[in-house]
VEXVOFI-924113 format. One record per residue (C-alpha): residue in one letter; x, z, y. Coordinates in nm, 3 decimals. Example, Ala and Ser with C-alpha at 12.3 -4.5 7.8 and 13.67 -1.06 7.14 Angstrom:
# residues 2
<kolro r="A" c1="1.230" c3="0.780" c2="-0.450"/>
<kolro r="S" c1="1.367" c3="0.714" c2="-0.106"/>
END
This chain:
# residues 260
<kolro r="M" c1="0.000" c3="0.000" c2="0.000"/>
<kolro r="L" c1="0.115" c3="-0.082" c2="0.352"/>
<kolro r="V" c1="-0.062" c3="0.079" c2="0.649"/>
<kolro r="L" c1="-0.042" c3="-0.090" c2="0.990"/>
<kolro r="L" c1="-0.088" c3="0.147" c2="1.285"/>
<kolro r="P" c1="-0.109" c3="0.103" c2="1.661"/>
<kolro r="P" c1="0.136" c3="0.302" c2="1.875"/>
<kolro r="S" c1="0.023" c3="0.562" c2="2.125"/>
<kolro r="E" c1="0.038" c3="0.528" c2="2.502"/>
<kolro r="G" c1="0.158" c3="0.884" c2="2.533"/>
<kolro r="K" c1="0.491" c3="0.961" c2="2.373"/>
<kolro r="A" c1="0.707" c3="1.267" c2="2.321"/>
<kolro r="S" c1="1.038" c3="1.286" c2="2.505"/>
<kolro r="S" c1="1.345" c3="1.124" c2="2.353"/>
<kolro r="G" c1="1.529" c3="1.449" c2="2.299"/>
<kolro r="R" c1="1.903" c3="1.485" c2="2.243"/>
<kolro r="G" c1="1.963" c3="1.278" c2="1.933"/>
<kolro r="A" c1="2.216" c3="0.998" c2="1.897"/>
<kolro r="P" c1="2.130" c3="0.677" c2="2.087"/>
<kolro r="L" c1="1.931" c3="0.393" c2="1.936"/>
<kolro r="K" c1="2.094" c3="0.172" c2="1.672"/>
<kolro r="L" c1="1.888" c3="-0.145" c2="1.648"/>
<kolro r="E" c1="2.048" c3="-0.245" c2="1.318"/>
<kolro r="S" c1="1.923" c3="0.077" c2="1.155"/>
<kolro r="L" c1="1.553" c3="0.003" c2="1.208"/>
<kolro r="S" c1="1.321" c3="-0.118" c2="0.934"/>
<kolro r="L" c1="1.247" c3="-0.493" c2="0.914"/>
<kolro r="P" c1="1.599" c3="-0.606" c2="1.010"/>
<kolro r="G" c1="1.471" c3="-0.961" c2="1.049"/>
<kolro r="L" c1="1.326" c3="-0.845" c2="1.383"/>
<kolro r="T" c1="1.663" c3="-0.732" c2="1.526"/>
<kolro r="E" c1="1.724" c3="-1.040" c2="1.742"/>
<kolro r="A" c1="1.372" c3="-1.036" c2="1.885"/>
<kolro r="R" c1="1.398" c3="-0.660" c2="1.950"/>
<kolro r="S" c1="1.730" c3="-0.703" c2="2.127"/>
<kolro r="A" c1="1.581" c3="-0.966" c2="2.358"/>
<kolro r="V" c1="1.287" c3="-0.746" c2="2.462"/>
<kolro r="L" c1="1.506" c3="-0.438" c2="2.501"/>
<kolro r="A" c1="1.759" c3="-0.617" c2="2.721"/>
<kolro r="E" c1="1.497" c3="-0.762" c2="2.953"/>
<kolro r="L" c1="1.299" c3="-0.438" c2="2.974"/>
<kolro r="V" c1="1.609" c3="-0.236" c2="3.066"/>
<kolro r="E" c1="1.715" c3="-0.494" c2="3.326"/>
<kolro r="L" c1="1.366" c3="-0.507" c2="3.475"/>
<kolro r="C" c1="1.338" c3="-0.129" c2="3.506"/>
<kolro r="A" c1="1.691" c3="-0.087" c2="3.643"/>
<kolro r="G" c1="1.607" c3="-0.327" c2="3.928"/>
<kolro r="D" c1="1.308" c3="-0.351" c2="4.163"/>
<kolro r="E" c1="1.090" c3="-0.050" c2="4.083"/>
<kolro r="E" c1="0.773" c3="-0.196" c2="4.233"/>
<kolro r="K" c1="0.812" c3="-0.518" c2="4.035"/>
<kolro r="A" c1="0.869" c3="-0.319" c2="3.716"/>
<kolro r="R" c1="0.559" c3="-0.108" c2="3.782"/>
<kolro r="E" c1="0.350" c3="-0.421" c2="3.835"/>
<kolro r="V" c1="0.482" c3="-0.597" c2="3.524"/>
<kolro r="L" c1="0.429" c3="-0.292" c2="3.304"/>
<kolro r="G" c1="0.085" c3="-0.217" c2="3.451"/>
<kolro r="L" c1="0.174" c3="0.142" c2="3.540"/>
<kolro r="S" c1="-0.017" c3="0.362" c2="3.779"/>
<kolro r="E" c1="0.163" c3="0.543" c2="4.060"/>
<kolro r="G" c1="0.153" c3="0.859" c2="3.853"/>
<kolro r="L" c1="0.350" c3="0.690" c2="3.575"/>
<kolro r="R" c1="0.631" c3="0.567" c2="3.800"/>
<kolro r="G" c1="0.873" c3="0.798" c2="3.615"/>
<kolro r="E" c1="0.835" c3="0.583" c2="3.303"/>
<kolro r="I" c1="1.034" c3="0.310" c2="3.477"/>
<kolro r="G" c1="1.345" c3="0.526" c2="3.503"/>
<kolro r="K" c1="1.302" c3="0.625" c2="3.138"/>
<kolro r="N" c1="1.298" c3="0.259" c2="3.034"/>
<kolro r="A" c1="1.608" c3="0.187" c2="3.242"/>
<kolro r="E" c1="1.801" c3="0.445" c2="3.037"/>
<kolro r="L" c1="1.684" c3="0.332" c2="2.691"/>
<kolro r="L" c1="2.027" c3="0.222" c2="2.567"/>
<kolro r="G" c1="2.175" c3="0.570" c2="2.612"/>
<kolro r="A" c1="1.867" c3="0.786" c2="2.549"/>
<kolro r="G" c1="1.842" c3="1.008" c2="2.244"/>
<kolro r="A" c1="1.652" c3="0.866" c2="1.948"/>
<kolro r="R" c1="1.406" c3="1.054" c2="1.727"/>
<kolro r="P" c1="1.193" c3="0.949" c2="1.429"/>
<kolro r="A" c1="0.907" c3="0.727" c2="1.548"/>
<kolro r="G" c1="0.663" c3="0.962" c2="1.376"/>
<kolro r="E" c1="0.773" c3="1.231" c2="1.626"/>
<kolro r="I" c1="0.776" c3="1.001" c2="1.929"/>
<kolro r="Y" c1="0.419" c3="0.872" c2="1.893"/>
<kolro r="T" c1="0.152" c3="1.125" c2="1.994"/>
<kolro r="G" c1="-0.218" c3="1.108" c2="2.077"/>
<kolro r="V" c1="-0.545" c3="1.144" c2="1.888"/>
<kolro r="L" c1="-0.463" c3="0.928" c2="1.584"/>
<kolro r="Y" c1="-0.121" c3="1.086" c2="1.532"/>
<kolro r="D" c1="-0.252" c3="1.438" c2="1.590"/>
<kolro r="S" c1="-0.512" c3="1.380" c2="1.317"/>
<kolro r="L" c1="-0.254" c3="1.221" c2="1.087"/>
<kolro r="G" c1="-0.030" c3="1.525" c2="1.130"/>
<kolro r="L" c1="0.288" c3="1.384" c2="0.977"/>
<kolro r="A" c1="0.487" c3="1.701" c2="1.037"/>
<kolro r="S" c1="0.248" c3="1.914" c2="0.829"/>
<kolro r="L" c1="0.233" c3="1.684" c2="0.524"/>
<kolro r="D" c1="0.394" c3="1.808" c2="0.205"/>
<kolro r="A" c1="0.729" c3="1.659" c2="0.100"/>
<kolro r="A" c1="0.581" c3="1.400" c2="-0.137"/>
<kolro r="A" c1="0.328" c3="1.280" c2="0.121"/>
<kolro r="K" c1="0.603" c3="1.254" c2="0.384"/>
<kolro r="R" c1="0.802" c3="1.032" c2="0.150"/>
<kolro r="R" c1="0.496" c3="0.811" c2="0.101"/>
<kolro r="A" c1="0.450" c3="0.793" c2="0.479"/>
<kolro r="G" c1="0.809" c3="0.678" c2="0.519"/>
<kolro r="R" c1="0.752" c3="0.395" c2="0.273"/>
<kolro r="Q" c1="0.397" c3="0.295" c2="0.362"/>
<kolro r="L" c1="0.344" c3="0.330" c2="0.739"/>
<kolro r="L" c1="0.441" c3="0.071" c2="1.001"/>
<kolro r="V" c1="0.373" c3="0.127" c2="1.372"/>
<kolro r="F" c1="0.335" c3="-0.191" c2="1.577"/>
<kolro r="S" c1="0.498" c3="-0.194" c2="1.920"/>
<kolro r="G" c1="0.545" c3="-0.417" c2="2.222"/>
<kolro r="L" c1="0.914" c3="-0.323" c2="2.234"/>
<kolro r="W" c1="1.012" c3="-0.299" c2="1.866"/>
<kolro r="G" c1="0.765" c3="-0.535" c2="1.697"/>
<kolro r="A" c1="0.702" c3="-0.278" c2="1.424"/>
<kolro r="V" c1="0.892" c3="0.029" c2="1.305"/>
<kolro r="G" c1="0.867" c3="0.275" c2="1.019"/>
<kolro r="V" c1="0.774" c3="0.632" c2="1.106"/>
<kolro r="G" c1="1.122" c3="0.745" c2="1.001"/>
<kolro r="D" c1="1.302" c3="0.492" c2="1.222"/>
<kolro r="K" c1="1.483" c3="0.661" c2="1.511"/>
<kolro r="I" c1="1.379" c3="0.528" c2="1.852"/>
<kolro r="P" c1="1.387" c3="0.660" c2="2.209"/>
<kolro r="S" c1="1.072" c3="0.728" c2="2.408"/>
<kolro r="Y" c1="0.964" c3="0.421" c2="2.605"/>
<kolro r="R" c1="0.676" c3="0.253" c2="2.786"/>
<kolro r="C" c1="0.598" c3="-0.110" c2="2.705"/>
<kolro r="S" c1="0.263" c3="-0.217" c2="2.563"/>
<kolro r="M" c1="0.195" c3="-0.534" c2="2.364"/>
<kolro r="G" c1="-0.010" c3="-0.663" c2="2.658"/>
<kolro r="V" c1="0.295" c3="-0.682" c2="2.888"/>
<kolro r="K" c1="0.418" c3="-1.022" c2="3.008"/>
<kolro r="L" c1="0.790" c3="-1.002" c2="3.085"/>
<kolro r="P" c1="0.922" c3="-1.246" c2="3.349"/>
<kolro r="G" c1="1.174" c3="-1.405" c2="3.112"/>
<kolro r="L" c1="1.024" c3="-1.375" c2="2.764"/>
<kolro r="G" c1="0.660" c3="-1.407" c2="2.862"/>
<kolro r="A" c1="0.369" c3="-1.241" c2="2.681"/>
<kolro r="L" c1="0.498" c3="-1.002" c2="2.417"/>
<kolro r="G" c1="0.213" c3="-1.074" c2="2.177"/>
<kolro r="A" c1="0.327" c3="-1.436" c2="2.164"/>
<kolro r="H" c1="0.696" c3="-1.339" c2="2.152"/>
<kolro r="W" c1="0.642" c3="-1.140" c2="1.834"/>
<kolro r="R" c1="0.425" c3="-1.387" c2="1.642"/>
<kolro r="G" c1="0.708" c3="-1.601" c2="1.505"/>
<kolro r="P" c1="0.943" c3="-1.317" c2="1.401"/>
<kolro r="M" c1="0.655" c3="-1.115" c2="1.253"/>
<kolro r="A" c1="0.531" c3="-1.416" c2="1.055"/>
<kolro r="D" c1="0.880" c3="-1.436" c2="0.902"/>
<kolro r="V" c1="0.912" c3="-1.072" c2="0.794"/>
<kolro r="M" c1="0.562" c3="-0.937" c2="0.735"/>
<kolro r="P" c1="0.459" c3="-1.127" c2="0.418"/>
<kolro r="E" c1="0.753" c3="-0.970" c2="0.232"/>
<kolro r="A" c1="0.690" c3="-0.629" c2="0.392"/>
<kolro r="A" c1="0.327" c3="-0.647" c2="0.277"/>
<kolro r="G" c1="0.442" c3="-0.634" c2="-0.086"/>
<kolro r="T" c1="0.180" c3="-0.692" c2="-0.354"/>
<kolro r="G" c1="-0.074" c3="-0.418" c2="-0.283"/>
<kolro r="L" c1="-0.332" c3="-0.328" c2="-0.023"/>
<kolro r="V" c1="-0.262" c3="-0.388" c2="0.346"/>
<kolro r="L" c1="-0.466" c3="-0.134" c2="0.543"/>
<kolro r="D" c1="-0.487" c3="-0.263" c2="0.899"/>
<kolro r="L" c1="-0.574" c3="0.007" c2="1.153"/>
<kolro r="R" c1="-0.429" c3="-0.168" c2="1.459"/>
<kolro r="S" c1="-0.613" c3="-0.223" c2="1.785"/>
<kolro r="S" c1="-0.680" c3="-0.584" c2="1.886"/>
<kolro r="A" c1="-0.377" c3="-0.620" c2="2.117"/>
<kolro r="Y" c1="-0.138" c3="-0.526" c2="1.836"/>
<kolro r="A" c1="-0.326" c3="-0.717" c2="1.568"/>
<kolro r="A" c1="-0.257" c3="-1.034" c2="1.771"/>
<kolro r="A" c1="0.116" c3="-1.004" c2="1.695"/>
<kolro r="W" c1="0.061" c3="-1.070" c2="1.324"/>
<kolro r="K" c1="-0.247" c3="-1.192" c2="1.141"/>
<kolro r="P" c1="-0.233" c3="-1.181" c2="0.759"/>
<kolro r="K" c1="-0.292" c3="-1.520" c2="0.602"/>
<kolro r="G" c1="-0.371" c3="-1.662" c2="0.261"/>
<kolro r="E" c1="-0.314" c3="-1.435" c2="-0.036"/>
<kolro r="V" c1="-0.205" c3="-1.144" c2="0.186"/>
<kolro r="A" c1="-0.527" c3="-1.168" c2="0.390"/>
<kolro r="G" c1="-0.729" c3="-1.142" c2="0.069"/>
<kolro r="R" c1="-0.588" c3="-0.795" c2="0.003"/>
<kolro r="T" c1="-0.609" c3="-0.679" c2="0.364"/>
<kolro r="A" c1="-0.877" c3="-0.440" c2="0.488"/>
<kolro r="S" c1="-0.942" c3="-0.337" c2="0.847"/>
<kolro r="V" c1="-1.148" c3="-0.029" c2="0.926"/>
<kolro r="R" c1="-1.409" c3="0.022" c2="1.195"/>
<kolro r="V" c1="-1.521" c3="0.378" c2="1.260"/>
<kolro r="L" c1="-1.883" c3="0.391" c2="1.377"/>
<kolro r="H" c1="-2.084" c3="0.681" c2="1.514"/>
<kolro r="A" c1="-2.349" c3="0.698" c2="1.245"/>
<kolro r="P" c1="-2.656" c3="0.764" c2="1.464"/>
<kolro r="T" c1="-2.578" c3="0.481" c2="1.708"/>
<kolro r="R" c1="-2.366" c3="0.242" c2="1.496"/>
<kolro r="K" c1="-2.128" c3="0.214" c2="1.794"/>
<kolro r="V" c1="-1.749" c3="0.245" c2="1.807"/>
<kolro r="V" c1="-1.647" c3="0.557" c2="1.999"/>
<kolro r="S" c1="-1.278" c3="0.570" c2="2.086"/>
<kolro r="H" c1="-1.216" c3="0.936" c2="1.998"/>
<kolro r="F" c1="-1.406" c3="0.914" c2="1.667"/>
<kolro r="N" c1="-1.228" c3="0.588" c2="1.589"/>
<kolro r="K" c1="-0.873" c3="0.714" c2="1.644"/>
<kolro r="A" c1="-0.921" c3="1.059" c2="1.493"/>
<kolro r="T" c1="-1.096" c3="0.930" c2="1.181"/>
<kolro r="K" c1="-0.830" c3="0.666" c2="1.120"/>
<kolro r="G" c1="-0.565" c3="0.937" c2="1.136"/>
<kolro r="R" c1="-0.762" c3="1.151" c2="0.892"/>
<kolro r="I" c1="-0.809" c3="0.859" c2="0.652"/>
<kolro r="V" c1="-0.436" c3="0.791" c2="0.637"/>
<kolro r="R" c1="-0.362" c3="1.161" c2="0.591"/>
<kolro r="S" c1="-0.618" c3="1.183" c2="0.309"/>
<kolro r="L" c1="-0.466" c3="0.888" c2="0.123"/>
<kolro r="L" c1="-0.109" c3="1.012" c2="0.166"/>
<kolro r="S" c1="-0.193" c3="1.369" c2="0.064"/>
<kolro r="A" c1="-0.383" c3="1.257" c2="-0.245"/>
<kolro r="G" c1="-0.111" c3="1.011" c2="-0.344"/>
<kolro r="I" c1="-0.365" c3="0.729" c2="-0.358"/>
<kolro r="A" c1="-0.237" c3="0.373" c2="-0.315"/>
<kolro r="P" c1="-0.530" c3="0.135" c2="-0.374"/>
<kolro r="A" c1="-0.439" c3="-0.205" c2="-0.514"/>
<kolro r="G" c1="-0.684" c3="-0.388" c2="-0.289"/>
<kolro r="P" c1="-0.984" c3="-0.351" c2="-0.056"/>
<kolro r="A" c1="-1.241" c3="-0.288" c2="-0.332"/>
<kolro r="E" c1="-1.027" c3="-0.004" c2="-0.470"/>
<kolro r="L" c1="-0.990" c3="0.134" c2="-0.115"/>
<kolro r="V" c1="-1.368" c3="0.153" c2="-0.078"/>
<kolro r="E" c1="-1.391" c3="0.352" c2="-0.402"/>
<kolro r="A" c1="-1.104" c3="0.580" c2="-0.301"/>
<kolro r="L" c1="-1.250" c3="0.658" c2="0.040"/>
<kolro r="R" c1="-1.590" c3="0.737" c2="-0.108"/>
<kolro r="D" c1="-1.423" c3="0.966" c2="-0.363"/>
<kolro r="L" c1="-1.252" c3="1.140" c2="-0.072"/>
<kolro r="G" c1="-1.590" c3="1.203" c2="0.093"/>
<kolro r="Y" c1="-1.609" c3="0.924" c2="0.348"/>
<kolro r="V" c1="-1.928" c3="0.727" c2="0.405"/>
<kolro r="V" c1="-1.827" c3="0.362" c2="0.376"/>
<kolro r="E" c1="-2.029" c3="0.045" c2="0.421"/>
<kolro r="V" c1="-1.880" c3="-0.291" c2="0.331"/>
<kolro r="E" c1="-1.982" c3="-0.648" c2="0.284"/>
<kolro r="P" c1="-1.706" c3="-0.829" c2="0.093"/>
<kolro r="P" c1="-1.590" c3="-1.153" c2="0.259"/>
<kolro r="K" c1="-1.725" c3="-1.478" c2="0.127"/>
<kolro r="G" c1="-1.445" c3="-1.683" c2="-0.022"/>
<kolro r="A" c1="-1.084" c3="-1.611" c2="-0.111"/>
<kolro r="G" c1="-0.807" c3="-1.549" c2="0.138"/>
<kolro r="K" c1="-1.017" c3="-1.358" c2="0.390"/>
<kolro r="A" c1="-0.966" c3="-1.001" c2="0.506"/>
<kolro r="W" c1="-1.225" c3="-0.731" c2="0.443"/>
<kolro r="T" c1="-1.383" c3="-0.514" c2="0.713"/>
<kolro r="L" c1="-1.492" c3="-0.163" c2="0.617"/>
<kolro r="D" c1="-1.727" c3="0.047" c2="0.830"/>
<kolro r="V" c1="-1.667" c3="0.421" c2="0.805"/>
<kolro r="L" c1="-1.962" c3="0.619" c2="0.941"/>
<kolro r="V" c1="-1.910" c3="0.956" c2="1.108"/>
<kolro r="D" c1="-2.150" c3="1.202" c2="1.273"/>
<kolro r="E" c1="-1.886" c3="1.407" c2="1.452"/>
<kolro r="I" c1="-1.523" c3="1.509" c2="1.436"/>
<kolro r="H" c1="-1.447" c3="1.867" c2="1.345"/>
END
């Protein structure tokens, strides 16, 4: 099983670890594309601050993120699972998993990113600010920048089992499973049961809880149909209409009344 996660806007501080080593990150086929984004982002943020704030879409209150980006090459690096924070990651609770579940997380979770393309939760990165929706002056739109490199590395990374896609739309645009891989891919929508509407907090928190449940139970479904069974066994209310025809991804609706 491979789980694709969005990053979080909010991030923990870099800390005092050793600086980033691009060659140490998962998916080494992305190194050249990562280096290009990193170099332009650092140059942008070390120059005209107002231009950098406009390009990155930052409010006045987030102006400090520009200086942080300018220092990325020398900043301390920490495991990505510690850098990313927010509702989904709070509910996932990587730090409180048992040792076996943590090992599964290290093998099975990929976090998509405007700066890194995608990283494993154990990959050591500095804290940064650069969403997939950014359009850098030199490289252009990051979603488009990543499509080619991701298409090269992701089919192999997807392995032979389930691909559980929990990304938001901006990050899903960087890589879309195709063919045989798409047929064993499932995305999840979390709906407020009484209204059948997506509510952001419910959506993020429930996705984090789903991943935690699967990791803690040691469940690695072979495909979307097995995922539906596993989630129901774990107590989730799941509705699904299998896609018509081969080579198409599944969409699962998980219904929630409230988050405890």
